[in-house]
N, C-alpha and C positions, 0 to 999 in steps of 0.2 A: 611655483607659479601654477603648475598644472593642478595641484591640489586646490588652490584658491578658485580656479575655474570650475572644478567639480563641485565645490561648496556653493558657489553661486547658482549652479544648476539645481542643486538640492533645495536651496531656498526658494527658487522660482517654482518648484513643484509643490510648494506648500508644506515642506517638512521642517518643523521647528525644533523637534526634540532629537536631532541627529547627535550622536555621541561626540564629545569633544576629546581633545588630546589628553586632558587630565583624567578623564574617565578611562581611557584606554591604558594609560600608564598605571593607574591603580589596578586594573584587571591583570596587566602583565606582571606586576610585582606580586600580586596574590598567587598567580599561577606558578611563578618561579619558586615562591616560598613553599607552596604545597608539593611541588615536584621534588624539592630537596628532601622532603620528609617521606617520599614514596620510594618504591623499589626500582624505579626506572633508572637506567644507566645514565649518568650525567652527560655522556657523549651524545646522547640522542637529542638533548635540548641545548647543546653548546651553541653559543652565539645569540640566543634569544635575549639575553641580558643587554646586548648591544643594539638591539633593534630600536629604531625611532620612527617617527612619522615620515621622515624623508630619507631614511637609511635602513637597509636590511642587513642584519648581522650574519646571515647565512647565505649559502649559495642557492639552495632550494627552499622556498617558503613552505611553511607548515600550516595545516589547518588550525593548529593550536595557537598560533601567533595572533594576538589581538590587533597588532598594528597591520599585519597583512590582511586580516579580516575586514578591518576598516577601509583599507585601500580597495579591496574587492567590492565592498558595498558601494563605495563612491563610483566605481565603474559600472556596477550592475544596475543600480536603481534607475538612472536615466534610460538605459536600454530597455529595462522591463516596463517602465512607464510608457515609452514609445510603442512597445509591442502591444500592450493591453489597450492603450488609447486608440490604436489603429485597428483593433480587432472588433468583431461583431459584439453587440450588446445583447443582453445585460451582463454585468460583471457581478460575481458573487465571491465573497470571502468565505472559505470553507475550512472547518476544523474537523478532522476525522481521527477517531480513536477506536481501536478494536481491542476487545478483551484479551485476545491472544498476544497482543503486543505488550501487555503489562508484565514487568519483571521485578523480581526482588532486588534489594540493595546488594551490592557486590556482584551483580549480574549484568552490568552495563556492557562489558566486552561482547556479550551475545546479543546486542541490540539488533532487531530485525530490519536493518536498513534496506537491504535488497528486497526482502519480502514485502515491506511496506510500499516501496516504489512500484513493484510489480503488481500488487493489489490495486493501487491507485490507477495504474495504466490500463489494467484489464477492465476496470469499471468504466473508465472513460471510453475505451474501445467499443463498449456495448452501445454507445450512442450513435455510432456510424456517421459522425459529422466531420468532414475533412477540414473545416475551418475552425474547429474547436481548439482553444489555446488555454494552457494552464501553466502557472509558474508558482513555485512555493519552496518550502523547506521541510526537511525531516527534523523535528525538534525533540529534545529530551528534557523532561521536567520531573520534579519530585512531588510525590503525593503522599500525605500522611493519612493512614486509615487506622484509627484508634492508636495503638502504641507501636505500629509498624510503619516503615517507609517503603515505598515502591517507586520504581522508575516508570514513568508514563511516556510512551513513544507516540508521537502525534504527527499527522500530516496537516500542515498549515499552508494553504495555497489560495490563489485567486484564479477562478475559472471564468472564461469569457466565451460567449456564443451559444448558451443553452439556457432554457427556462428552469425555474426552481423545482418544479414537480418531477421532471425527468431526472435531474441531478439527484434528488432525494431517492428516487427509485433505484438507481444503479449504485449509489454509494452507501445506502443504508443496509444494515444487517440485523437479523433477529436473534443472533446467538448471544448468550450471556456467559459471563465468566465469574470466577470466584471472587476476584478482587474488585473489579470495576466492570460495569456493563459497557456496551458499545455506545459511543457518543458520536453524533453527527450534528454539527451546528453550522448554520448557513445564514448569511446576511448580505443584502445587496450593498455594493460599495457606493458610498457617497463621496468621500474624499479619497481619490485614488493615490495621491502622493503619500499621505499619512498612513494609509492602509498598507502600501508596499513597504514602507519603513518598519511597520509593526510586524509584518509577515516575515521579513528577511532579517530579523534579529537572530544573533547567533549565541548569545550568552545563556547561561544556565539560570532558570527561574523556577519557582514553585508552581506546580500546575494549578491553573485556575479554571474551575468549571464555568463554561460560558453562561450558565443560568445564574451564577452568583458572581457577576462581574465586579461588584463593589465590595467583595469580601476582602478582609485584610490577610495578607499572605506572609508566611515566615520566610526568612532568607535561608537558602540552602546551607547546611552545615559545612564545616571545614572538610570533614571526611567525604561528603558528597561532592564537593567541589574538586577535591583531589582525584576522586574516581572519574569525574567528568573530564578533567584535563588529561588524565592518562588515556582515556578512550579516544580523545581527539588526535593523539599521536599516531594512532593506527589508521587514520583517514587521510586521504589525499585532499589537497585544496579544492573546494567545490563539491566534495562527495555528498554533502547533505542537500544540495540543490535538487529541485524537482522541476523538470521541463517536460512539457507535452505540447506537441505541435510547433516546436521551435528548436533551433540548433543550440550548440553550446554558447554561442554569442547572443542568444535571444533574438535571432532573426527568424521570422515566420517561415515555416515550410509550406511548400505548395504540394498538397496531397491530392491524390485522385480519389474520386468517390468509390466506396466499397461496392463490389458487385455481389449480388445475392444469387446463390446457386441452390435451387431447391433439390433436395435429395429424396428420391422416391425409393422406399424400401419395400421389397416384396414381403408379403405376410408369411410368417412361418407356418408350415403345414402342421396339422394336428398329428401327434405321434400315435397313430392307431396301432402300430406294431408293438407298442409298449403297454397296451391296455391290460394285458394279463399280469403285469407287474405293478399296476396301480393299486392304491389302497381301496379296499372294498369290492374289487372285481372278483366275482364268484363264477367259477367254471360250471357249477351245477345249473345256473340259470342262463348261461351263455353271455354273461356280461363282459367276458374277456375276449370276445370275438368282434370282428369288424362288422359294422352294420352299414350296408350301402346307402341307406336313407340318411345317414349322418353327413355324407358328402356326396350328393347325387352326381356332381360333375366328374368325380374321380372314377370313371368306369373301368379304366385299366387296373387300378389298384383293387377295385371290387372283384374283378375276375380272378386276380391273383389270390386274394384271400379266400374266395369260394373254392378255388382249386386246392389250396392248401388245406382247407377244412374237409373237403371230400377225401383227400389222401389220408388225412389223419383218421377219419372215421373208418376208412377201408382197412388200415393197418390195425386199428383197435379191434375191429371185428375178426381179424385173422390171428389175433394174439392167442397163444395157447392158454387153456383153462378158462377162456371167456365164453359164456353161454350166449347163444343167439336167440 
């Protein structure tokens, strides 16, 4: 009965393509079939074959369980919708890819999940807006370049409370990589419910360039799906979620405005005492000596240098074998 109420809320939000029970059962069967052919210990996924929409076959749910992912989506989407609907406008759907996040196949266990979240949070911190809110997912997709396949790690999120120009300034990067360049795609949200459902999808898909939205994509191979399922077993439920300006239940946080503290640094003095060691300083012309005109205010230092110079000339004149 509780699931039926959640489905009614999902339909009221304008989400028509929410996954059904048949789709989840098919994905669960495919995952179990791929795991049986992998090197993962069967004890780690014991009980997943008994999971159903209204029954959990394990004591602790896993990120890899598609029935559990569906239940979490049913709980999260209404909360995220209420959070973003009550936030300041405008709303932007953002997709962010960095060239440093691109990895080769069989390198998925080293996915930069924590680094991507930290990069996104640092970029949004530069805006200094206490009412800024962002919610999204860290997604993994497959990209084929010529005859090779790569893992594309992407931040897919919805940001509320800032204009497009400033978001592009803090999120864009000019660095380029060998496999794929940095990508930043941004579009204003028109249908909030359908956009949330698209952003918070958790299944594996082929990476689609936002500039080629209508291109036909190939389905990930069996080997790629198996590697993706194995990677999910090392994650806790909800580890791929991205939250900014809200708590773990997507309740908005009350933040205080940032205080700006101007730091005044004293200028470093010129190293006149090292002039004789500098390139091109010639003692014959006195270029290695201190000139009081270079720093008129430093009277004390000028007196010390002149006294040092007079003592040096005195001892040179008293040196044996030196003609006066």
